[in-house]
N, CA, C and O atoms as a MOPAC input file, in Angstrom:
PM7 MOZYME 1SCF
protein

 N     26.19500 1   -21.40300 1    20.14300 1
 C     26.36000 1   -21.80600 1    18.75900 1
 C     26.24500 1   -20.58000 1    17.85000 1
 O     25.36500 1   -19.73800 1    18.03300 1
 N     27.11500 1   -20.49800 1    16.90300 1
 C     27.15900 1   -19.33300 1    16.02100 1
 C     26.02800 1   -19.37600 1    14.99500 1
 O     25.59100 1   -20.44400 1    14.56500 1
 N     25.57300 1   -18.19300 1    14.62200 1
 C     24.54700 1   -18.07100 1    13.59300 1
 C     25.24800 1   -17.93000 1    12.24600 1
 O     26.11300 1   -17.07300 1    12.06500 1
 N     24.86700 1   -18.76900 1    11.32800 1
 C     25.53400 1   -18.74800 1    10.02900 1
 C     25.00100 1   -17.62700 1     9.15400 1
 O     23.94300 1   -17.05700 1     9.42000 1
 N     25.73600 1   -17.32800 1     8.12900 1
 C     25.34600 1   -16.28000 1     7.18800 1
 C     24.00300 1   -16.61300 1     6.52900 1
 O     23.17700 1   -15.73100 1     6.29600 1
 N     23.80300 1   -17.89200 1     6.23500 1
 C     22.54600 1   -18.32300 1     5.60200 1
 C     21.36100 1   -18.09000 1     6.52600 1
 O     20.30000 1   -17.65500 1     6.07900 1
 N     21.53600 1   -18.37900 1     7.81500 1
 C     20.44800 1   -18.16200 1     8.76600 1
 C     20.10900 1   -16.68700 1     8.90100 1
 O     18.93800 1   -16.32100 1     8.99600 1
 N     21.13100 1   -15.83800 1     8.91100 1
 C     20.88100 1   -14.39500 1     8.97000 1
 C     20.13900 1   -13.93000 1     7.72100 1
 O     19.22700 1   -13.10700 1     7.79800 1
 N     20.53800 1   -14.46200 1     6.58100 1
 C     19.89200 1   -14.08400 1     5.32800 1
 C     18.42800 1   -14.52400 1     5.33000 1
 O     17.55500 1   -13.76000 1     4.92000 1
 N     18.15100 1   -15.74300 1     5.78500 1
 C     16.77600 1   -16.23000 1     5.83600 1
 C     15.92100 1   -15.39300 1     6.78300 1
 O     14.76500 1   -15.09700 1     6.48200 1
 N     16.48500 1   -15.01500 1     7.91800 1
 C     15.74400 1   -14.18500 1     8.86500 1
 C     15.42100 1   -12.83000 1     8.24700 1
 O     14.31500 1   -12.31300 1     8.40300 1
 N     16.39500 1   -12.26100 1     7.54500 1
 C     16.18400 1   -10.97400 1     6.89100 1
 C     15.10700 1   -11.07900 1     5.80500 1
 O     14.26400 1   -10.19100 1     5.67600 1
 N     15.13800 1   -12.15700 1     5.03200 1
 C     14.14400 1   -12.35300 1     3.98000 1
 C     12.74200 1   -12.53100 1     4.56200 1
 O     11.77100 1   -11.99800 1     4.02600 1
 N     12.64100 1   -13.28500 1     5.66400 1
 C     11.34000 1   -13.47800 1     6.30400 1
 C     10.78300 1   -12.16400 1     6.83000 1
 O      9.58700 1   -11.89500 1     6.71400 1
 N     11.66300 1   -11.34500 1     7.41100 1
 C     11.23400 1   -10.04700 1     7.93800 1
 C     10.75600 1    -9.15100 1     6.81600 1
 O      9.72000 1    -8.49800 1     6.94400 1
 N     11.49000 1    -9.11000 1     5.72400 1
 C     11.09000 1    -8.27500 1     4.58900 1
 C      9.77400 1    -8.74900 1     3.98200 1
 O      8.93600 1    -7.93500 1     3.59600 1
 N      9.59400 1   -10.05600 1     3.89800 1
 C      8.35000 1   -10.60500 1     3.35100 1
 C      7.17100 1   -10.24600 1     4.24900 1
 O      6.10000 1    -9.89200 1     3.75600 1
 N      7.36400 1   -10.33500 1     5.55900 1
 C      6.30200 1    -9.99200 1     6.50000 1
 C      5.94100 1    -8.51200 1     6.37700 1
 O      4.76200 1    -8.16000 1     6.35500 1
 N      6.95200 1    -7.64600 1     6.29500 1
 C      6.69300 1    -6.21900 1     6.15100 1
 C      6.00100 1    -5.92100 1     4.83000 1
 O      5.11300 1    -5.07000 1     4.77300 1
 N      6.39500 1    -6.60800 1     3.77800 1
 C      5.78100 1    -6.40500 1     2.46800 1
 C      4.30900 1    -6.80300 1     2.49300 1
 O      3.46400 1    -6.09200 1     1.94900 1
 N      4.00000 1    -7.93500 1     3.12100 1
 C      2.61200 1    -8.38000 1     3.22000 1
 C      1.78100 1    -7.38200 1     4.02100 1
 O      0.65100 1    -7.07300 1     3.64400 1
 N      2.33400 1    -6.87600 1     5.12600 1
 C      1.61000 1    -5.90800 1     5.93800 1
 C      1.34500 1    -4.63000 1     5.14900 1
 O      0.27300 1    -4.03600 1     5.25800 1
 N      2.34100 1    -4.20600 1     4.34500 1
 C      2.17100 1    -2.98900 1     3.55800 1
 C      1.10800 1    -3.18600 1     2.47900 1
 O      0.32200 1    -2.27600 1     2.21500 1
 N      1.07500 1    -4.35500 1     1.85500 1
 C      0.06400 1    -4.63400 1     0.84300 1
 C     -1.33500 1    -4.60600 1     1.44700 1
 O     -2.25700 1    -4.04000 1     0.86000 1
 N     -1.49100 1    -5.20800 1     2.60400 1
 C     -2.79400 1    -5.22300 1     3.27500 1
 C     -3.19300 1    -3.79900 1     3.65100 1
 O     -4.34400 1    -3.40500 1     3.46400 1
 N     -2.24200 1    -3.02500 1     4.18000 1
 C     -2.52100 1    -1.64600 1     4.57600 1
 C     -2.92700 1    -0.80600 1     3.37300 1
 O     -3.86700 1    -0.01600 1     3.45900 1
 N     -2.22900 1    -0.96700 1     2.25500 1
 C     -2.54500 1    -0.18400 1     1.06800 1
 C     -3.88800 1    -0.56200 1     0.47200 1
 O     -4.54800 1     0.28400 1    -0.13100 1
 N     -4.31000 1    -1.80500 1     0.62200 1
 C     -5.60200 1    -2.23000 1     0.09000 1
 C     -6.76600 1    -1.76100 1     0.96800 1
 O     -7.89600 1    -1.67500 1     0.48700 1
 N     -6.51400 1    -1.46000 1     2.23400 1
 C     -7.58400 1    -1.06200 1     3.14300 1
 C     -7.85800 1     0.43400 1     3.11100 1
 O     -8.87100 1     0.87900 1     3.65100 1
 N     -6.98500 1     1.21900 1     2.49300 1
 C     -7.17000 1     2.66400 1     2.48900 1
 C     -8.37800 1     3.01300 1     1.62800 1
 O     -8.39000 1     2.69600 1     0.43900 1
 N     -9.39300 1     3.65600 1     2.19600 1
 C    -10.57900 1     3.99300 1     1.41300 1
 C    -10.28100 1     5.14300 1     0.45500 1
 O     -9.51300 1     6.05200 1     0.76700 1
 N    -10.89200 1     5.08000 1    -0.68600 1
 C    -10.75100 1     6.16500 1    -1.65400 1
 C    -12.07200 1     6.90800 1    -1.74500 1
 O    -13.14100 1     6.30200 1    -1.67000 1
 N    -11.99600 1     8.19700 1    -1.90400 1
 C    -13.19600 1     9.02500 1    -1.96500 1
 C    -13.46200 1     9.39300 1    -3.42100 1
 O    -12.58500 1     9.91000 1    -4.11400 1
 N    -14.66600 1     9.12400 1    -3.86800 1
 C    -15.03100 1     9.44600 1    -5.24100 1
 C    -15.25700 1    10.94700 1    -5.38400 1
 O    -15.68900 1    11.62100 1    -4.44900 1
 N    -14.96200 1    11.44000 1    -6.55500 1
 C    -15.16100 1    12.84600 1    -6.84400 1
 C    -16.65500 1    13.13700 1    -6.97000 1
 O    -17.36400 1    12.39600 1    -7.65000 1
 N    -17.15000 1    14.19800 1    -6.33000 1
 C    -18.58000 1    14.52700 1    -6.44300 1
 C    -18.94900 1    15.05200 1    -7.82700 1
 O    -20.12900 1    15.08900 1    -8.17500 1
 N    -17.95800 1    15.45900 1    -8.62100 1
 C    -18.22400 1    16.02800 1    -9.94200 1
 C    -17.89700 1    15.04700 1   -11.06100 1
 O    -17.68900 1    15.46200 1   -12.20100 1
 N    -17.84900 1    13.75700 1   -10.75500 1
 C    -17.43000 1    12.76700 1   -11.73800 1
 C    -18.36600 1    12.71400 1   -12.94400 1
 O    -17.89000 1    12.55700 1   -14.06800 1
 N    -19.67400 1    12.84000 1   -12.75200 1
 C    -20.61900 1    12.73000 1   -13.84600 1
 C    -20.89600 1    14.03900 1   -14.56300 1
 O    -21.60600 1    14.04900 1   -15.56900 1
 N    -20.35300 1    15.14100 1   -14.07100 1
 C    -20.64200 1    16.45200 1   -14.64400 1
 C    -19.48100 1    16.89700 1   -15.52100 1
 O    -18.75900 1    17.83000 1   -15.17000 1
 N    -19.30300 1    16.25200 1   -16.63000 1
 C    -18.20600 1    16.57600 1   -17.52100 1
 C    -18.51600 1    17.83500 1   -18.31500 1
 O    -19.61200 1    17.96700 1   -18.86100 1
 N    -17.57400 1    18.75600 1   -18.38600 1
 C    -17.72000 1    19.95400 1   -19.19400 1
 C    -18.49700 1    21.07600 1   -18.53700 1
 O    -18.70300 1    22.11400 1   -19.16500 1
 N    -18.93400 1    20.91100 1   -17.30600 1
 C    -19.69500 1    21.94900 1   -16.61200 1
 C    -18.71400 1    22.88300 1   -15.91000 1
 O    -17.81300 1    22.42100 1   -15.21000 1
 N    -18.87900 1    24.16200 1   -16.08700 1
 C    -18.02200 1    25.15100 1   -15.41400 1
 C    -18.53900 1    25.30600 1   -13.98300 1
 O    -19.70600 1    25.63500 1   -13.77200 1
 N    -17.66600 1    25.06900 1   -13.00300 1
 C    -18.09100 1    25.03300 1   -11.60400 1
 C    -18.40100 1    26.41500 1   -11.04600 1
 O    -19.21600 1    26.52300 1   -10.13000 1
 N    -17.77800 1    27.49000 1   -11.56900 1
 C    -18.00600 1    28.82400 1   -11.02200 1
 C    -19.42600 1    29.30800 1   -11.27300 1
 O    -19.93800 1    30.12600 1   -10.50800 1
 N    -20.08100 1    28.81500 1   -12.33900 1
 C    -21.42200 1    29.27200 1   -12.67700 1
 C    -22.51000 1    28.60100 1   -11.83900 1
 O    -23.65500 1    29.05400 1   -11.85700 1
 N    -22.18900 1    27.55100 1   -11.11900 1
 C    -23.21800 1    26.81500 1   -10.38200 1
 C    -23.59600 1    27.50500 1    -9.10000 1
 O    -24.45000 1    27.01300 1    -8.36300 1

């Protein structure tokens, strides 16, 4: 039985949605590192 254009389109949309969800989860799990100098505003680092 032949696969219709609509079925191919639905399969493509499902695949893209799955990849998008995986990318969102992956991007949310990436840890961010805080700057150690965040609270020291205006301090010249070379003098320390």
